[in-house]
C-alpha positions as CSV (number, residue, x, y, z in Angstrom):
1,M,11.0,14.0,-18.6
2,R,9.6,11.8,-16.1
3,A,5.7,10.9,-15.3
4,G,4.4,9.5,-12.4
5,V,1.2,7.5,-13.6
6,D,-1.2,6.0,-10.6
7,A,-4.1,4.1,-11.9
8,G,-7.4,4.2,-9.4
9,G,-10.5,2.3,-9.6
10,T,-12.3,5.8,-11.4
11,F,-9.5,8.0,-12.2
12,T,-5.6,7.4,-14.0
13,D,-3.7,10.4,-12.6
14,V,-0.4,11.9,-14.3
15,V,2.0,14.2,-13.3
16,A,5.0,15.0,-15.5
17,S,8.3,16.5,-13.8
18,D,7.5,19.6,-15.4
19,G,4.5,20.2,-13.0
20,T,2.2,19.1,-15.9
21,S,-0.9,16.6,-14.6
22,T,-4.3,15.1,-16.0
23,K,-6.9,12.9,-14.7
24,V,-8.5,10.3,-17.1
25,L,-11.1,8.0,-16.6
26,S,-9.5,4.4,-15.9
27,T,-10.2,1.6,-18.4
28,R,-11.2,-1.1,-16.7
29,A,-11.3,-3.3,-19.2
30,D,-7.8,-2.2,-20.0
31,P,-6.1,-0.3,-17.6
32,A,-3.0,0.0,-19.9
33,A,-5.2,2.0,-22.5
34,A,-5.6,4.4,-19.5
35,V,-2.0,4.7,-18.6
36,A,-0.9,5.4,-22.3
37,A,-4.0,8.1,-22.7
38,G,-2.8,9.9,-19.9
39,V,1.2,10.1,-20.7
40,A,0.5,11.2,-23.9
41,E,-1.6,13.9,-23.0
42,V,0.7,15.2,-20.6
43,T,3.6,15.0,-23.0
44,A,1.7,16.7,-25.7
45,R,0.9,19.4,-23.4
46,A,4.4,19.9,-22.1
47,G,5.9,19.8,-25.8
48,A,7.9,16.6,-25.2
49,T,8.0,13.5,-27.6
50,G,8.0,11.3,-24.8
51,L,8.7,10.3,-21.7
52,D,12.3,9.4,-20.4
53,A,11.3,7.1,-16.9
54,L,7.9,6.3,-15.7
55,A,6.9,5.4,-12.4
56,H,3.7,3.5,-12.1
57,G,1.4,2.9,-9.4
58,T,-1.4,0.1,-9.9
59,T,-4.2,-2.0,-8.6
60,V,-4.1,-4.7,-10.9
61,A,-2.6,-6.8,-8.6
62,T,-5.5,-5.9,-5.8
63,N,-8.3,-6.3,-8.2
64,A,-7.0,-9.3,-9.4
65,V,-7.2,-11.2,-6.1
66,L,-10.1,-9.3,-5.5
67,E,-12.1,-10.8,-8.4
68,R,-10.5,-14.3,-8.7
69,R,-8.9,-13.5,-11.8
70,G,-5.3,-14.9,-11.3
71,A,-4.0,-18.0,-13.4
72,P,-4.8,-21.8,-13.0
73,I,-1.9,-22.9,-10.7
74,A,-0.5,-25.6,-8.8
75,L,1.1,-26.2,-5.2
76,V,4.0,-28.2,-4.6
77,T,4.6,-28.6,-0.8
78,T,6.0,-31.4,1.5
79,R,4.4,-34.5,2.4
80,G,1.3,-34.1,4.4
81,F,0.9,-30.3,4.1
82,A,-1.2,-29.9,1.2
83,D,-4.2,-28.4,3.2
84,V,-2.3,-26.0,4.7
85,I,-3.8,-23.3,3.0
86,E,-7.1,-24.4,3.6
87,I,-7.0,-25.2,7.3
88,A,-5.2,-22.0,7.7
89,R,-5.7,-20.3,11.7
90,Q,-8.0,-21.1,14.1
91,N,-8.8,-17.4,14.2
92,R,-12.5,-16.6,12.3
93,P,-12.8,-13.5,10.2
94,S,-16.1,-12.4,12.0
95,L,-16.3,-13.8,15.5
96,Y,-19.9,-13.7,16.2
97,D,-21.1,-14.6,12.7
98,P,-22.0,-18.0,12.2
99,F,-22.5,-17.7,8.4
100,A,-19.1,-16.0,7.7
101,D,-16.8,-18.2,5.6
102,R,-13.2,-17.5,4.6
103,P,-12.4,-17.3,0.9
104,A,-12.2,-20.4,-0.8
105,A,-8.2,-21.6,-1.4
106,L,-6.7,-20.6,-4.5
107,V,-5.5,-24.2,-5.3
108,E,-8.0,-26.7,-5.7
109,R,-7.3,-29.8,-4.2
110,G,-6.6,-31.9,-7.0
111,R,-3.6,-29.3,-7.7
112,R,-1.7,-29.7,-4.1
113,L,0.6,-31.9,-4.7
114,E,3.2,-33.3,-1.9
115,V,6.7,-34.3,-2.1
116,D,8.7,-36.2,0.0
117,G,11.9,-35.0,1.8
118,R,12.0,-33.0,5.2
119,L,14.0,-30.3,7.0
120,D,14.0,-29.9,10.7
121,A,13.0,-26.7,12.7
122,Q,16.5,-25.7,12.2
123,G,16.5,-26.4,8.3
124,V,18.9,-29.4,8.6
125,E,17.9,-32.3,6.1
126,I,16.3,-35.1,8.3
127,E,14.9,-37.0,5.0
128,P,16.1,-36.7,1.3
129,L,14.0,-34.9,-1.2
130,G,11.3,-37.5,-3.0
131,E,10.6,-37.4,-6.7
132,V,8.8,-34.6,-8.0
133,P,5.0,-35.4,-9.3
134,A,3.4,-34.7,-12.6
135,V,1.7,-31.5,-12.5
136,P,-2.2,-31.9,-13.7
137,G,-2.5,-30.5,-17.2
138,G,-4.4,-27.0,-17.7
139,V,-1.9,-25.3,-15.0
140,E,0.2,-22.1,-15.9
141,C,2.0,-21.6,-12.9
142,V,3.5,-23.6,-9.9
143,A,4.3,-22.3,-6.4
144,V,6.7,-24.3,-4.7
145,S,6.6,-24.1,-1.1
146,L,8.3,-26.7,1.4
147,L,8.4,-27.0,5.1
148,H,11.6,-25.0,6.8
149,A,12.4,-24.0,3.4
150,D,13.1,-20.0,4.8
151,L,16.0,-21.5,6.4
152,D,17.6,-23.8,3.8
153,A,15.9,-23.6,0.4
154,S,17.9,-26.4,-1.2
155,H,15.1,-28.9,-1.5
156,E,12.7,-25.9,-3.4
157,R,15.5,-25.3,-5.7
158,A,15.7,-28.6,-6.6
159,V,12.1,-29.1,-7.1
160,A,12.0,-25.9,-9.0
161,R,14.9,-26.9,-11.5
162,V,12.8,-29.9,-12.4
163,L,9.5,-27.9,-13.0
164,R,11.3,-25.4,-14.7
165,D,12.7,-27.8,-16.8
166,R,9.2,-29.1,-17.8
167,G,8.5,-25.7,-19.1
168,L,6.3,-24.2,-16.0
169,D,6.5,-21.3,-14.5
170,V,7.9,-21.6,-11.2
171,T,7.5,-19.4,-7.7
172,C,9.3,-20.7,-4.3
173,S,8.9,-19.3,-1.2
174,H,12.1,-18.4,-0.7
175,E,12.2,-16.3,-3.6
176,V,9.2,-14.5,-2.5
177,S,8.5,-14.8,1.3
178,P,11.6,-16.6,3.0
179,E,9.9,-16.0,6.5
180,F,8.7,-18.2,9.0
181,R,5.3,-19.2,9.8
182,E,4.1,-22.3,7.3
183,Y,0.9,-20.7,6.3
184,E,1.4,-17.2,5.3
185,R,4.6,-18.2,3.7
186,T,2.5,-20.7,1.5
187,V,-0.5,-18.3,0.9
188,T,1.6,-15.6,-0.1
189,T,4.0,-17.7,-2.8
190,V,0.6,-19.0,-4.1
191,L,-0.7,-15.4,-4.6
192,N,2.5,-14.4,-6.3
193,A,2.2,-17.6,-9.0
194,Y,-1.3,-16.9,-9.2
195,L,-1.0,-13.1,-10.4
196,R,2.1,-13.5,-12.5
197,P,0.6,-14.2,-15.6
198,V,-2.2,-11.6,-15.0
199,C,0.0,-8.5,-14.0
200,R,3.3,-9.9,-16.8
201,A,0.3,-8.9,-19.5
202,Y,-0.4,-5.7,-18.1
203,L,3.1,-4.6,-16.9
204,S,4.6,-5.4,-20.1
205,R,2.4,-3.4,-22.3
206,L,3.6,-0.3,-20.4
207,A,7.2,-1.3,-20.8
208,G,7.4,0.7,-24.5
209,L,6.0,4.2,-22.8
210,A,9.6,5.1,-21.9
211,P,13.4,3.6,-21.6
212,A,12.9,3.2,-17.6
213,V,10.1,1.9,-16.2
214,E,9.7,1.4,-12.5
215,V,6.9,0.5,-10.6
216,M,6.1,1.2,-6.7
217,T,5.6,-1.8,-4.3
218,S,3.7,-1.9,-1.2
219,A,6.9,-1.4,0.5
220,G,6.8,2.4,-0.8
221,G,9.9,2.0,-3.0
222,L,9.8,1.6,-6.9
223,V,11.7,-1.6,-8.5
224,P,12.2,-2.4,-12.4
225,V,9.1,-3.5,-14.2
226,G,10.7,-6.9,-15.1
227,E,10.9,-7.5,-11.4
228,A,7.6,-6.3,-10.5
229,A,6.0,-8.8,-13.2
230,G,8.0,-11.3,-11.3
231,R,6.9,-10.6,-7.8
232,P,3.2,-9.0,-8.1
233,A,2.3,-10.2,-4.8
234,A,4.7,-7.2,-3.9
235,L,2.4,-5.0,-5.6
236,V,-1.1,-5.4,-3.6
237,L,-0.6,-1.8,-2.0
238,S,1.2,-0.3,-5.0
239,G,-0.4,3.3,-5.6
240,P,-1.4,3.8,-1.9
241,A,2.2,3.6,-0.7
242,A,2.9,6.6,-2.9
243,G,0.5,8.3,-1.9
244,V,1.7,7.5,1.9
245,Q,5.1,8.7,1.2
246,A,4.3,12.3,-0.5
247,A,1.6,13.1,1.9
248,A,4.5,12.3,4.9
249,A,6.7,14.6,2.7
250,F,4.8,17.4,2.8
251,A,3.9,16.9,6.6
252,V,7.3,17.4,7.6
253,A,7.4,20.2,5.2
254,A,4.4,21.9,7.4
255,G,6.1,21.1,10.7
256,R,3.8,18.2,11.4
257,P,5.9,15.1,10.9
258,D,3.5,13.5,13.1
259,C,0.5,12.6,11.4
260,V,-2.0,10.3,9.6
261,T,-2.4,10.3,6.0
262,F,-6.2,10.1,4.5
263,D,-6.3,9.1,0.9
264,M,-10.0,9.0,-0.2
265,G,-10.4,8.4,-3.9
266,G,-13.4,7.1,-6.0
267,T,-13.6,3.7,-4.8
268,S,-11.6,3.4,-0.9
269,T,-10.2,5.2,1.7
270,D,-6.1,4.4,2.6
271,V,-4.9,5.8,6.2
272,C,-1.5,5.4,7.8
273,L,0.0,6.7,10.7
274,V,3.2,9.0,10.3
275,L,5.8,9.5,13.0
276,G,8.5,11.5,12.9
277,G,8.1,11.8,9.1
278,D,8.4,8.3,8.9
279,P,5.2,5.7,7.4
280,A,4.7,2.5,9.8
281,P,6.0,-0.4,8.0
282,A,3.9,-3.6,8.1
283,G,5.6,-7.2,7.7
284,E,2.3,-8.0,6.4
285,R,-1.0,-7.5,5.1
286,W,-4.4,-8.8,4.3
287,V,-6.2,-8.5,0.3
288,G,-9.6,-10.5,-0.1
289,G,-9.4,-12.7,3.0
290,F,-5.4,-13.7,1.9
291,P,-1.9,-12.7,4.2
292,V,0.6,-11.3,2.2
293,R,3.8,-11.4,4.1
294,L,5.7,-9.3,2.1
295,P,7.7,-5.9,3.3
296,S,5.0,-2.9,3.5
297,L,3.8,0.0,4.6
298,D,1.2,-0.4,7.4
299,I,-2.1,1.4,5.5
300,H,-5.5,0.8,6.2
301,T,-8.0,0.5,3.6
302,I,-11.9,0.5,4.1
303,G,-14.4,0.6,0.9
304,A,-15.4,4.4,1.4
305,G,-15.0,6.6,-1.3
306,G,-16.3,9.4,-3.8
307,G,-17.9,6.6,-5.9
308,S,-19.2,4.5,-2.9
309,L,-23.2,3.7,-3.2
310,A,-25.3,4.7,-0.7
311,R,-28.6,2.8,0.2
312,L,-30.9,2.0,2.9
313,D,-30.6,-1.8,3.7
314,V,-33.4,-4.3,4.5
315,G,-33.8,-3.1,8.3
316,G,-34.0,0.6,7.1
317,A,-30.5,2.1,7.7
318,L,-28.5,3.7,5.7
319,R,-25.3,2.0,4.2
320,V,-22.5,3.7,2.5
321,G,-20.3,1.2,0.7
322,P,-18.1,-0.9,0.3
323,E,-19.7,-1.3,-3.4
324,S,-18.9,1.4,-5.4
325,A,-20.3,2.9,-8.8
326,G,-16.4,3.3,-10.1
327,A,-15.8,5.3,-13.4
328,D,-18.3,3.4,-15.0
329,P,-21.0,4.1,-15.2
330,G,-20.0,6.4,-11.9
331,P,-21.7,8.7,-9.7
332,A,-25.2,9.8,-10.6
333,C,-23.9,13.3,-11.4
334,Y,-21.3,12.0,-14.1
335,G,-24.2,11.9,-16.5
336,R,-23.0,8.3,-17.8
337,G,-25.9,6.2,-16.7
338,G,-25.4,6.2,-13.3
339,A,-28.6,5.9,-11.1
340,A,-27.7,4.9,-7.8
341,P,-26.5,7.7,-5.4
342,T,-22.9,7.7,-4.0
343,V,-20.7,10.0,-1.7
344,T,-19.7,12.6,-4.5
345,D,-23.4,12.9,-5.3
346,A,-24.6,13.9,-1.8
347,D,-21.1,16.0,-1.5
348,L,-22.5,17.8,-4.8
349,V,-26.3,18.2,-3.4
350,A,-24.8,19.9,-0.2
351,G,-22.7,22.4,-1.8
352,R,-19.4,21.0,-0.7
353,I,-18.6,20.9,-4.4
354,P,-19.7,23.8,-6.8
355,A,-22.8,23.5,-8.7
356,D,-20.9,24.7,-11.5
357,A,-17.9,22.2,-11.3
358,S,-16.6,20.0,-14.1
359,F,-14.5,16.6,-13.8
360,P,-11.7,15.7,-16.3
361,G,-13.3,13.9,-19.0
362,L,-16.9,14.3,-18.2
363,G,-17.5,17.9,-18.2
364,R,-20.2,19.8,-16.0
365,L,-22.0,18.0,-13.2
366,D,-25.3,17.1,-13.3
367,R,-26.4,18.5,-9.4
368,A,-30.4,17.5,-10.8
369,A,-29.3,14.1,-11.5
370,A,-27.8,13.8,-8.2
371,R,-30.6,14.8,-6.4
372,R,-33.0,13.1,-8.1
373,A,-31.0,9.5,-7.1
374,L,-30.8,10.4,-3.7
375,E,-34.6,11.4,-3.8
376,R,-35.1,7.6,-5.5
377,A,-33.3,6.0,-2.9
378,G,-34.9,7.7,0.0
379,V,-31.8,9.1,1.5
380,D,-30.2,12.2,1.9
381,A,-27.2,13.9,1.4
382,A,-26.5,15.1,5.0
383,G,-27.2,11.4,6.2
384,V,-24.8,9.9,3.4
385,I,-21.8,12.0,4.5
386,D,-22.6,11.4,7.8
387,V,-22.1,7.5,7.4
388,V,-19.2,7.4,5.6
389,D,-17.7,10.4,7.7
390,A,-18.2,7.5,10.8
391,A,-16.3,4.9,8.7
392,M,-13.6,6.9,7.6
393,T,-13.4,8.5,11.6
394,Q,-13.1,4.8,12.9
395,A,-10.2,4.1,10.4
396,I,-8.4,6.9,11.8
397,R,-8.7,5.6,14.8
398,A,-7.5,2.0,14.3
399,V,-4.1,3.4,12.9
400,S,-3.9,5.8,15.8
401,I,-6.0,5.1,19.2
402,E,-5.8,1.4,18.7
403,R,-2.1,1.3,18.5
404,G,-1.5,3.4,21.4
405,V,-1.1,7.2,19.7
406,D,-3.4,9.9,20.7
407,P,-4.8,11.6,17.6
408,R,-5.2,15.1,19.0
409,G,-1.2,15.6,18.6
410,L,-1.3,14.6,15.1
411,A,-2.2,16.3,11.7
412,L,-4.6,15.2,9.0
413,V,-2.8,15.3,5.9
414,A,-6.1,14.9,3.5
415,F,-5.4,14.3,-0.6
416,G,-7.4,12.1,-3.3
417,G,-10.0,13.6,-5.3
418,A,-12.5,13.4,-2.2
419,G,-10.1,13.6,0.7
420,P,-10.2,17.9,1.1
421,L,-14.0,17.5,1.2
422,H,-14.2,15.4,4.3
423,A,-11.1,15.9,6.2
424,C,-12.4,18.9,8.8
425,A,-15.0,17.0,10.0
426,L,-12.7,14.0,10.6
427,A,-10.0,16.2,12.3
428,D,-13.0,17.7,14.4
429,A,-14.3,14.3,15.4
430,L,-10.6,13.3,16.4
431,G,-9.7,16.4,17.9
432,M,-6.5,16.6,15.8
433,A,-4.3,19.3,15.3
434,A,-4.8,20.5,12.0
435,V,-5.3,19.4,8.4
436,V,-2.9,19.7,5.6
437,V,-3.6,19.8,2.0
438,P,-0.9,19.6,-0.5
439,P,-0.9,21.3,-3.5
440,R,-2.0,18.8,-6.4
441,A,-3.8,16.8,-3.6
442,G,-6.3,14.8,-6.0
443,V,-3.0,13.5,-7.7
444,L,-0.9,13.3,-4.9
445,S,-0.2,9.4,-5.6
446,S,1.3,10.3,-9.0
447,V,3.7,13.3,-7.3
448,G,4.7,10.5,-4.8
449,L,5.6,8.2,-7.4
450,L,7.8,11.2,-9.1
451,G,9.5,11.2,-6.0
452,A,9.9,7.8,-4.9
453,A,13.1,6.0,-4.6
454,R,14.4,3.2,-6.3
455,Q,14.5,0.5,-3.3
456,A,15.1,-2.9,-2.5
457,D,13.8,-4.8,0.5
458,L,15.0,-8.0,1.8
459,V,13.6,-10.3,5.0
460,R,15.2,-13.0,6.6
461,S,14.2,-15.7,9.4
462,W,16.6,-15.7,12.3
463,P,17.4,-19.3,13.0
464,T,18.2,-19.0,17.0
465,P,15.3,-16.7,18.5
466,G,17.0,-17.0,21.6
467,S,20.5,-16.2,20.8
468,L,21.9,-13.3,19.4
469,A,25.3,-14.7,18.9
470,G,26.3,-13.6,15.0
471,L,23.4,-10.8,15.2
472,G,25.4,-8.2,13.9
473,E,27.4,-10.3,11.0
474,A,24.2,-11.7,9.7
475,M,22.7,-7.9,9.4
476,A,25.5,-6.7,7.8
477,A,25.4,-9.4,4.9
478,L,22.0,-8.6,5.1
479,A,22.3,-5.2,4.4
480,A,24.9,-5.6,2.0
481,E,22.8,-8.3,-0.2
482,A,20.0,-5.3,-0.7
483,L,22.3,-3.2,-2.0
484,G,23.4,-5.2,-4.4
485,R,19.8,-6.0,-5.5
486,L,19.4,-2.3,-5.7
487,G,22.5,-1.8,-8.2
488,G,24.6,0.3,-6.2
489,N,27.6,0.1,-4.3
490,G,26.6,1.3,-0.6
491,P,25.2,3.7,1.6
492,A,25.2,7.3,1.4
493,D,28.2,9.1,2.7
494,G,29.8,5.5,3.6
495,E,27.4,5.2,6.7
496,A,24.9,3.0,7.1
497,R,21.5,2.9,9.7
498,P,22.2,-0.9,11.6
499,G,19.0,-1.8,12.9
500,D,21.3,-3.8,15.7
501,G,24.5,-2.5,16.5
502,E,25.1,-4.1,19.6
503,P,28.1,-6.6,18.4
504,S,30.4,-3.8,17.9
505,G,28.8,-2.1,14.8
506,G,29.7,-4.7,12.6
507,V,26.9,-3.6,10.4
508,A,28.6,-0.3,9.8
509,D,31.9,-1.8,9.4
510,R,31.4,-3.7,6.7
511,L,29.5,-1.4,4.8
512,A,31.5,1.6,5.0
513,G,34.2,0.3,2.6
514,L,31.2,-0.2,-0.1
515,G,30.7,3.9,-1.3
516,G,28.2,4.9,-3.8
517,A,24.9,7.0,-3.8
518,A,22.4,4.9,-1.6
519,E,21.3,3.9,1.9
520,V,20.7,0.8,3.6
521,V,17.8,0.6,6.6
522,T,18.0,-2.3,9.0
523,A,15.5,-3.5,11.8
524,V,14.6,-7.0,13.8
525,D,11.2,-8.4,14.5
526,C,11.4,-9.0,18.3
527,R,9.3,-10.6,21.1
528,Y,9.2,-11.7,24.4
529,A,10.2,-15.6,24.8
530,G,6.6,-17.0,25.0
531,Q,4.6,-14.5,22.9
532,S,3.7,-15.4,19.2
533,H,3.3,-12.3,17.9
534,E,6.6,-9.9,16.9
535,I,7.1,-6.1,17.0
536,T,9.8,-4.7,14.2
537,V,11.9,-2.0,15.8
538,A,15.3,-0.7,14.6
539,R,17.3,-2.6,17.2
540,V,16.7,-5.3,20.2
541,A,17.6,-2.3,22.5
542,D,14.4,-0.2,21.5
543,F,12.2,-3.5,22.0
544,P,10.7,-2.8,25.6
545,A,9.9,0.6,24.9
546,E,8.1,0.0,21.6
547,H,6.4,-2.9,23.3
548,R,4.9,-0.3,26.1
549,R,4.1,2.0,24.0
550,R,1.9,-0.1,21.7
551,N,0.8,-2.9,24.4
552,G,0.7,-0.9,28.1
553,Y,3.7,-2.6,29.8
554,A,7.0,-4.0,29.4
555,R,8.4,-7.2,31.0
556,D,11.6,-5.7,32.3
557,G,14.4,-8.6,32.6
558,A,12.5,-11.1,30.0
559,P,14.3,-12.3,27.6
560,I,13.7,-11.4,24.2
561,E,13.9,-13.1,21.2
562,V,14.8,-11.9,17.3
563,V,12.8,-14.0,14.8
564,A,13.6,-12.1,11.5
565,L,16.1,-9.6,10.1
566,R,15.2,-6.8,7.7
567,A,16.9,-4.5,5.2
568,S,16.3,-1.7,2.9
569,A,18.2,-0.1,0.4
570,R,16.9,3.3,-1.4
571,R,18.6,5.4,-3.7
572,R,16.5,8.7,-4.0
573,S,14.6,10.2,-6.7
574,P,16.5,13.4,-8.6
575,I,12.9,14.7,-7.7
576,A,11.8,16.3,-4.4
577,V,8.2,16.6,-4.2
578,T,7.9,19.4,-2.4
579,S,9.8,21.5,-4.5
580,L,7.7,20.8,-8.0
581,P,6.8,23.4,-10.0
582,A,3.4,25.0,-8.3
583,P,0.0,24.4,-9.7
584,G,-1.0,27.6,-9.0
585,R,-1.2,30.2,-6.1
586,R,-3.1,29.6,-2.9
587,R,-4.7,32.4,-0.7
588,P,-5.6,32.1,2.9
589,A,-9.4,31.8,3.1
590,A,-11.5,31.6,6.1
591,G,-14.6,29.4,6.2
592,P,-17.2,28.7,5.5
593,A,-15.8,28.4,1.9
594,V,-15.2,25.9,-1.0
595,L,-11.7,25.8,-2.5
596,S,-11.8,24.6,-6.3
597,E,-8.7,23.2,-7.3
598,P,-8.1,21.1,-10.9
599,D,-7.7,17.9,-9.4
600,C,-10.1,18.2,-6.3
601,T,-12.1,20.6,-3.9
602,V,-11.3,21.1,-0.7
603,W,-14.6,22.4,2.2
604,L,-13.5,24.6,4.9
605,P,-16.3,24.5,7.1
606,E,-17.4,27.5,9.6
607,G,-15.1,28.0,12.2
608,W,-12.1,26.9,10.2
609,S,-9.2,29.0,8.1
610,A,-7.0,28.0,5.4
611,D,-3.2,29.5,5.5
612,V,-0.4,28.4,2.9
613,D,3.1,27.0,4.5
614,D,6.2,27.3,2.2
615,A,5.4,24.0,0.4
616,G,2.2,25.7,-1.2
617,S,0.4,23.2,1.2
618,W,-2.9,24.6,2.7
619,V,-2.9,24.1,6.8
620,L,-6.4,24.2,7.7
621,T,-6.9,24.9,11.8
622,R,-9.8,25.7,13.9
623,R,-9.9,29.7,14.8
624,R,-9.7,30.1,18.1
625,D,-12.3,33.2,18.0
626,F,-15.2,30.9,16.6
627,R,-17.7,29.6,19.1
628,G,-19.8,27.3,17.5
């Protein structure tokens, strides 16, 4: 028996491989307690003595960054670079706000230590490594990020050996983010060191829940729990990434491989562009004002969820979020002491949630309490819904229109406990083709964890951007290393999918003999010579077309530079998310209607109809005969 567990800000969702599912209230002070409670419930209901495997998505890393609950750390860097994490980039977080501040650096100035020694821009030593300084007392972990260690890690390894001999927990940049750009690489390394004690303590408590425990990374794949504990910076989009993968699978099954996934939970909304069934990748994400330069799905997050608080600001304007009521006390309708109105309260009062609805662990919702909370705050339900819908519409625009993709040709895949309540309004606002609501939409991230692949993601700086000589061989070596990290022996059917096959297919030739039941996908980060930002493409030859799609033009004949190589090795899950036992039979419907399920509610407005596809998803479309 296998289970997927997604621990969110309000609910912790559990889905087992036999189709059993549950939602339990998250325990903010001890997230592992809710995970254990949810696992115990589904195994008991399934009549099992325990789990064989657990796949987990977590918000612990993200929350620790946002709430500044990491460990006391020090930073060792090259002489003259101690302030790079504070100098950052010249761009301001809010261009026209003179009072906007960057977040304070995670390492105070007295704990930033410098060491002599220097490599040049090609990774060649020009000054030998000096003596490693003493680390101040009270420090648990040390981040080591030396200049150009992405090209040659020998100096970093030497520093790490000394520090580890002193009994310190050390994170090196070449182990976490071996890419160019000094600021981003250093901050990512610092974040990893900062998060490691918190995440290690949490994940160690989960290790006993099953013989095999794996954790979802931001890139959408599973890694062993020990690896996740050692590289927690890779977990900042852990839960949302699983939902995106499952949503993409159901979109493909519905015949709509081009879509935007829309996950509205209790505290936030996550959206991601999917083209051809593949979620958009990103080489860097921002969390709490800090860049995390690690492979990720390109998920855009805003503070808008069912628990988002509604209020009038000092100017009398209605605001919704980003503050959330969370699980405790939660929305007013939960009856747990919450007094401020939320989006869930507005949905209940507006009739989008049935008056007799009950939520797991809460019982029947209190509609009268929701109405009182809205009245006390001086806001109405329709206004709250309009404001939160506008914010979520803008989020979808950010991953579609702003990326050169017309949303009118996309479906919207709605999930999360609140997503299906708002999906049709968002699709209407953007003229989107249809809304797909998968089975178990309210716990879809847990479903995605069940069907997620075991994955190893690697990235390396390319030392000679202007030259492609040896690129195919380097890509083959990186792909083979990724497969080795995965624990497998080679790509499925003896075939690799090389990112740059231009030098006589060297990648496929070198990998074809490795054998095994895994696949490897490679890619390159390219830019035109003189540009400061790059685009990830499968092959160098694909770069001009992708540049034109994103930016509206291409520079015919201009030299193209390669700055980084990527490889992702995957071994598929034995479970296909679209073939889980059906949670219940769905039937076609016409709006206006409220379609209730154990884990979510779907609001079908007037003029919309709901049909059921072969995978059990509701496919919501506008009725052609409707004149509204």
